[in-house]
C-alpha positions in Angstrom: 0.2 13.5 -13.1 0.5 14.2 -9.3 2.9 16.4 -7.4 4.1 13.6 -5.0 3.0 10.0 -4.7 2.5 9.6 -0.9 1.3 6.2 0.4 0.3 6.1 4.1 2.3 9.2 4.8 5.5 8.1 3.0 6.6 9.6 -0.3 7.2 6.9 -3.0 8.9 9.4 -5.3 11.3 11.1 -2.9 9.1 14.2 -2.9 9.0 14.4 -6.7 6.1 14.2 -9.1 4.7 10.9 -10.3 2.5 9.7 -13.1 -0.1 7.0 -13.0 -3.1 5.5 -14.9 -5.4 2.7 -14.2 -7.8 0.3 -15.9 -10.6 -1.6 -14.2 -12.9 -4.3 -15.6 -16.3 -4.5 -13.8 -19.2 -7.0 -13.9 -22.4 -6.1 -12.2 -25.1 -8.6 -10.9 -27.8 -6.5 -9.2 -26.2 -4.5 -6.4 -23.0 -6.6 -6.5 -20.0 -5.6 -8.5 -17.0 -7.8 -9.3 -13.9 -6.0 -10.5 -10.2 -6.5 -11.4 -7.7 -3.8 -12.3 -4.2 -2.7 -12.8 -2.4 0.6 -11.9 1.2 1.4 -12.6 3.0 4.2 -10.7 6.2 6.0 -11.4 8.3 5.7 -8.2 11.7 6.7 -7.0 12.7 4.3 -4.2 16.2 3.5 -2.9 16.0 -0.1 -4.3 15.4 1.3 -7.9 12.4 -0.7 -9.2 11.3 0.4 -12.6 7.8 1.1 -11.2 5.2 0.1 -8.7 2.6 -2.1 -10.4 -0.7 -2.6 -8.4 -2.8 -5.6 -9.4 -6.2 -5.8 -7.6 -9.5 -7.7 -7.6 -12.5 -7.8 -5.4 -16.2 -7.5 -4.9 -18.3 -4.4 -4.0 -21.8 -4.9 -2.4 -24.3 -2.2 -1.9 -27.4 -2.4 0.4 -29.3 0.8 0.5 -27.0 3.5 1.7 -24.4 1.0 3.0 -21.6 -0.5 0.8 -18.7 -2.8 1.5 -15.7 -3.5 -0.7 -13.7 -6.7 -0.1 -10.6 -7.6 -2.1 -6.9 -8.0 -2.5 -4.1 -6.0 -4.0 -0.6 -7.2 -5.1 2.1 -4.5 -5.0 4.8 -5.5 -7.5 8.1 -3.8 -7.9 9.5 -5.1 -11.3 13.3 -5.1 -11.9 14.0 -4.1 -8.3 17.8 -3.6 -8.6 19.2 -3.0 -5.2 19.3 -4.5 -1.7 20.8 -2.6 1.2 22.9 -4.1 4.0 24.3 -2.5 7.1 26.9 -3.6 9.7 27.3 -2.6 13.4 29.6 0.2 12.5 27.0 1.7 10.2 28.7 0.8 7.0 26.1 0.4 4.2 26.5 -2.0 1.2 24.3 -1.8 -1.9 24.2 -5.2 -3.5 22.0 -8.2 -4.5 24.4 -10.6 -2.7 24.8 -10.9 1.1 28.2 -9.3 1.8 28.6 -11.7 4.7 30.2 -11.1 8.0 28.2 -8.9 10.4 26.0 -7.3 7.8 22.2 -7.3 8.2 19.7 -6.6 5.4 17.7 -3.4 5.6 15.6 -4.0 2.5 14.1 -7.0 0.8 15.6 -8.2 -2.5 12.0 -8.2 -3.8 9.7 -6.0 -1.7 6.5 -7.1 -3.7 3.7 -8.2 -1.4 0.0 -9.0 -1.1 -2.5 -7.0 0.9 -6.1 -8.0 1.7 -8.7 -5.4 2.4 -12.3 -4.6 3.6 -13.7 -1.1 3.2 -17.3 -0.4 4.5 -18.9 2.9 3.9 -22.2 4.7 4.6 -23.9 7.5 2.8 -25.4 9.7 5.6 -26.8 12.1 3.0 -26.6 12.5 -0.8 -23.5 14.6 -0.2 -21.8 13.2 2.9 -20.2 9.8 3.2 -18.2 8.1 6.1 -16.2 4.9 5.9 -13.4 2.8 7.2 -10.6 0.8 5.7 -8.7 -2.3 7.1 -5.8 -3.6 5.0 -3.9 -6.7 6.1 -0.5 -7.9 4.6 0.7 -11.4 5.7 4.3 -10.6 4.6 4.7 -6.8 4.4 7.4 -5.8 1.9 8.8 -9.4 2.3 10.2 -8.6 5.7 8.7 -11.8 7.2 6.0 -10.2 9.5 2.4 -9.2 9.0 1.1 -5.6 9.0 -2.3 -4.0 9.3 -3.4 -0.5 8.2 -6.7 0.8 9.6 -8.3 4.2 8.9 -11.5 6.2 9.1 -12.7 8.3 6.1 -15.2 11.0 5.2 -16.1 12.8 2.0 -18.4 15.7 1.2 -19.5 16.3 -2.4 -20.7 19.7 -3.4 -23.9 18.9 -5.2 -23.8 18.3 -9.0 -20.5 20.2 -9.4 -18.4 17.0 -9.2 -16.1 18.7 -6.6 -15.6 17.1 -3.2 -13.4 17.3 -0.2 -12.3 14.2 1.7 -10.1 13.2 4.6 -8.6 10.1 6.1 -7.0 9.3 9.5 -5.2 6.1 9.7 -2.6 4.0 11.6 -0.1 1.6 10.1 0.7 -1.2 12.5 4.0 -2.9 11.7 5.6 -6.0 13.1 9.0 -7.3 14.1 11.4 -9.3 12.0 12.7 -12.7 13.2 16.1 -12.8 14.9 17.0 -15.6 12.4 16.0 -13.7 9.3 18.5 -11.9 7.1 17.2 -8.7 8.6 18.0 -9.7 12.2 15.5 -8.9 14.9 14.1 -5.4 14.4 10.8 -3.9 15.6 9.4 -1.6 12.9 7.6 1.4 14.5 3.9 1.8 14.0 2.7 5.3 13.0 -0.3 7.5 12.2 
């Protein structure tokens, strides 16, 4: 149970609480770990999916104090119910079908998408870790453009207590839809 599911600075629950759980299968060969997992999330999005379902797999390699995690994650939005369209006058339609005329889609009918990632990290001490993340989506939210998220991370663990404090600073780089797409030509703003 979390107070608000925020992904890259954007609430996925309209500022409300969410619940999640996950399961991960792992197989180790020396310092190499292969893994696959699933994590459902309760979400409250304008397009009304029943949940966000994350399916992921990858490999983690450790060499001394350095590790790298390489993999992919598929963000599925089952039973996505709505698609929003807008016209030049600002009139919004909520439907699965293109209302025609001068309407342009503002959301994908199915926003599910794949993201690939690489996450290196380094233990500077037994308590302090620094790292980086790069995520690449070839068709972000099914808008027809690629997107990249890059961030720097740090984590300090307080001895054997199990308590830690961590931070992340990142930037989401978004693209531009094609003028011939159902979305029309639109440049999505990148943000920190």
